[in-house]
N, C-alpha and C positions, 0 to 999 in steps of 0.2 A: 389538844386534837381529840378527836373523836374516832371511834372505830369506824372501819370502812365501810360495814354494813350498815351503820345508821346514816340517813338522810339529814342534812343539817338544817334545812329550812322548808318551809312549806311548799315552796316551788319545787326542790328537789324531790319531795315525796310525790307531789302531782306528777311530774315527769317520770317517776319510777313506774307509778301506777299506769300511766299512758303506755309506756314502752312495754311492759308486762302484759297490758291487755292486748296490744298489737303483736308482740314477739312470741308470747305465751302459746298460743294454738299453732302457730307455725312452728316453733321450736318442738313441740309434743308431737305433733304431726310427722316431722322428721326423723325425730329420734325413736318413734314407737311403730312408725308403719314404713316410712321410706327406707331406712340403714337396714332394719332386719330382712327387709325383701329384697335388698340389692345384691346382687352378684359381683362379689369381688375379684376383680382379675385385672391385669395390667393392660392399658389401652393396645397395646402392641401384641397381645394376645387375642384380638378381635375374630371372632368366629362369624363368618358371613353365611347366612342361609343360602344351601345350593338352589339355584334356579334351574328351570328345564333347558336342557342342551337345545342347540341350534335345531338339530332334527326334530325335536319335540314342538316346535313353534309353527304355528300357522303362518302362512305367505303374508297375510295382511296385517299379521300381529306385530308392529313397530316395537312395542314396547318388550314384549318377550324376545326378540331378536338383539335389542339393545344390551337387556340383562344378561343374555347369553353370550355376547360379544364382550361385555365388560367382565364376566367370570371366567370369560377364555383369556383375557388379558393379565387378569390376576393369576389363574393358574400357569400362564407363560412365565410371568415374572418370578413366581416361587420356585418351579422348575428350573429357570434360568440360575436362581441363586443357589439350588441345591447342586448344579453342575459347577457352578464357580466356587462353591464352598470345597467340593472333590477335588477340583483343580489346584486349589491353594493347598490341601493336604497332600497331594501327590508332590507338589514341587517342594513343600516343607520338609517332606520325608526323604525326597532325593538330596537336598543341599545336606541335610543332617547326616545321612548315611554315607554320602560319597559314593566311592565305587563299589561299595556292597548294597547299593540301592535296589539293584536289579532283584536280588533275593529277598530282602527284607522288605521291601515296599511293594511287592508283587500284587497283594490282595488291594492296595490302594490303586495301582494302576490299572487292574481289571475293573475294579468298580467305577473308575473316572470314565474308562473306555466304554463300558456298558452304558451308563448315565449319558454321556455324549452322543452314542448312538441313537439311544431312544428318543433324546431332546432332538436330533436332527431327523429322526424319522417322524416325529410327531411335529415339529415346527419348521423345519428345514425348507429351503426355496419358498417360503411363504411371503419374503419381501420385507419392507420396512413397515408396511402398512397391513400387518397381519390381521384378518378378520377370522371369527369362527367358522363363517361358512365355507372359505377358502379351505380351512383345516378339515371340515367336515368332508369336503369334495376330494380332498388329497387322500384321506383315509377311505373313501368309498372306492376310488381309482385304485389304490394299493391292495384293498381286498379283493377288487375284482381281478386285478392282475394275480394275484397269488392263487385265487380260485382257478383261474384257467391256466396257469402254468403247471398247477398240481394235477389237473385233469390232462393236460397233455394238448389242450387245444389251442394254445397260445403261440400264433404264428405272426412274430413282427414282420412287417413289410422289409424287403433287403433294401 
């Protein structure tokens, strides 16, 4: 038996040199340049760069509007997941505490109610095909309503 680092014949030595000639620079580049400069984070912690909101896009800029809509959808999913987590915490606390859940879980109930209200204010009544433009118009109309109501000039039709 020969030691594992020695080649057995001329062909093995030749093939080792060919492989080292091809693989050597690639391995060196990866180990000394790519890996030290690579950010190490799990794939599920990916951070998307924020794009302009829909109100910052020009009317003819379809790419900007598409990116704003995709960002809106991601934000909507994240906010929905947060509300879902708070709902599950509320339910688990109520199940665990039983009759005493009113007192012991009050903070969780309030957090869930506030998150649910905020979610509905932002995304409620947008329908199944929610779009960033529709949400922006909803926000604009709500702000106009609140401004007029505070000024006392809001007079809804009877």
